[in-house]
C-alpha positions in Angstrom: 114.7 161.0 160.6 110.9 161.1 161.1 109.0 157.8 162.3 105.4 157.6 160.5 102.8 155.6 161.3 99.7 154.6 159.0 97.3 152.2 159.3 96.4 149.3 157.1 93.4 151.1 155.3 94.9 154.4 155.4 97.8 152.9 154.0 95.8 151.1 151.0 93.9 154.5 149.9 97.2 156.5 149.9 100.1 154.5 149.2 101.9 157.6 147.4 101.9 159.6 150.7 103.3 156.2 152.6 106.2 156.2 149.8 107.0 160.1 150.6 107.1 159.8 153.9 109.5 156.9 153.8 111.7 159.2 152.4 112.3 161.0 155.6 112.3 157.8 157.7 110.6 154.5 158.5 107.0 154.1 157.8 105.3 151.9 160.3 102.0 150.1 159.7 99.5 148.9 161.9 97.1 145.9 161.7 94.4 146.2 164.2 96.6 149.0 166.4 99.6 147.2 166.5 102.2 147.6 163.8 102.6 144.7 161.3 104.9 146.1 158.3 107.6 148.6 157.9 108.3 150.5 155.3 111.6 151.8 153.9 113.1 153.5 151.2 115.5 150.5 149.6 118.6 152.2 149.8 117.8 152.0 153.6 117.1 148.4 153.3 120.3 147.7 151.4 122.6 149.8 154.5 120.5 147.6 157.3 120.9 144.2 155.1 124.9 145.1 154.5 126.8 143.6 151.7 125.1 139.9 153.1 124.2 137.7 149.5 121.1 137.2 148.6 119.6 133.3 147.9 119.6 134.7 143.9 123.1 135.6 144.4 123.9 132.7 146.0 121.9 130.3 143.4 123.5 131.8 140.4 127.0 132.0 141.4 129.0 128.5 139.4 129.8 126.3 142.4 132.6 123.8 141.9 131.6 120.1 143.8 135.2 119.9 145.3 134.1 123.2 147.4 130.9 122.0 148.7 131.1 120.1 152.1 127.9 117.8 153.4 128.1 115.5 156.1 125.1 113.6 157.1 124.1 111.2 159.7 122.3 108.1 159.1 118.7 108.0 159.9 117.6 105.0 162.1 113.9 106.2 161.4 112.1 103.3 159.8 109.5 104.6 157.1 105.5 103.1 158.0 103.0 102.7 156.0 100.2 105.5 157.1 96.9 105.0 159.0 94.5 106.4 157.1 91.4 104.3 158.7 
Protein backbone atom coordinates (compact mmCIF):
# COMPACT_ATOMS: atom_id res chain seq x y z
CA UNK A 1 0.00 0.00 0.00
CA UNK A 2 1.48 3.29 -1.11
CA UNK A 3 0.71 6.58 0.59
CA UNK A 4 0.71 9.58 -1.72
CA UNK A 5 0.66 13.22 -0.72
CA UNK A 6 -0.79 16.08 -2.76
CA UNK A 7 -0.93 19.73 -1.86
CA UNK A 8 -4.38 21.30 -2.19
CA UNK A 9 -3.14 23.11 -5.27
CA UNK A 10 -1.85 19.91 -6.90
CA UNK A 11 -5.10 18.13 -6.07
CA UNK A 12 -7.19 20.91 -7.64
CA UNK A 13 -5.05 20.91 -10.77
CA UNK A 14 -5.00 17.14 -11.31
CA UNK A 15 -7.80 15.27 -9.54
CA UNK A 16 -7.51 12.40 -12.04
CA UNK A 17 -3.96 11.66 -10.92
CA UNK A 18 -5.09 11.76 -7.27
CA UNK A 19 -7.93 9.33 -8.00
CA UNK A 20 -5.50 6.96 -9.74
CA UNK A 21 -3.12 7.18 -6.78
CA UNK A 22 -5.99 6.33 -4.39
CA UNK A 23 -6.27 2.92 -6.11
CA UNK A 24 -2.85 2.06 -4.63
CA UNK A 25 -3.43 3.49 -1.15
CA UNK A 26 -4.60 6.57 0.73
CA UNK A 27 -3.90 10.01 -0.67
CA UNK A 28 -3.13 12.71 1.87
CA UNK A 29 -4.16 16.19 0.77
CA UNK A 30 -2.33 18.94 2.59
CA UNK A 31 -3.44 22.48 3.32
CA UNK A 32 -0.55 24.85 4.02
CA UNK A 33 1.78 21.90 4.50
CA UNK A 34 -0.38 20.06 7.02
CA UNK A 35 -2.49 16.97 6.28
CA UNK A 36 -6.11 18.09 6.00
CA UNK A 37 -7.96 15.41 4.00
CA UNK A 38 -7.61 11.77 2.97
CA UNK A 39 -8.84 10.43 -0.36
CA UNK A 40 -9.80 6.73 -0.38
CA UNK A 41 -11.52 4.45 -2.83
CA UNK A 42 -15.07 3.63 -1.82
CA UNK A 43 -14.15 -0.02 -1.27
CA UNK A 44 -11.48 0.92 1.28
CA UNK A 45 -13.91 3.33 2.95
CA UNK A 46 -16.51 0.55 3.28
CA UNK A 47 -13.95 -1.81 4.81
CA UNK A 48 -12.89 0.85 7.33
CA UNK A 49 -16.44 1.68 8.38
CA UNK A 50 -17.49 -1.96 8.59
CA UNK A 51 -21.14 -2.84 8.73
CA UNK A 52 -22.27 0.25 10.57
CA UNK A 53 -25.65 1.53 9.43
CA UNK A 54 -25.60 4.98 7.93
CA UNK A 55 -27.98 7.65 9.19
CA UNK A 56 -29.84 7.38 5.87
CA UNK A 57 -30.40 3.65 6.44
CA UNK A 58 -31.52 4.23 10.00
CA UNK A 59 -33.97 7.00 9.07
CA UNK A 60 -35.44 4.95 6.24
CA UNK A 61 -36.13 1.83 8.29
CA UNK A 62 -39.61 1.35 9.72
CA UNK A 63 -39.76 1.67 13.51
CA UNK A 64 -42.59 0.70 15.82
CA UNK A 65 -43.15 3.37 18.45
CA UNK A 66 -43.20 0.66 21.15
CA UNK A 67 -39.57 -0.19 20.28
CA UNK A 68 -38.30 3.26 21.24
CA UNK A 69 -37.21 3.98 24.80
CA UNK A 70 -37.01 7.66 25.58
CA UNK A 71 -36.23 8.89 29.08
CA UNK A 72 -36.27 12.57 29.90
CA UNK A 73 -35.58 14.60 32.97
CA UNK A 74 -37.59 17.73 33.61
CA UNK A 75 -35.70 20.94 33.06
CA UNK A 76 -35.33 23.25 36.01
CA UNK A 77 -34.27 26.18 33.81
CA UNK A 78 -36.76 29.00 33.56
CA UNK A 79 -36.91 30.80 30.24
CA UNK A 80 -36.29 34.52 30.44
CA UNK A 81 -36.65 37.14 27.73
CA UNK A 82 -33.38 38.14 26.07
CA UNK A 83 -31.86 41.46 27.08
CA UNK A 84 -31.20 43.21 23.75
CA UNK A 85 -30.29 46.60 25.20
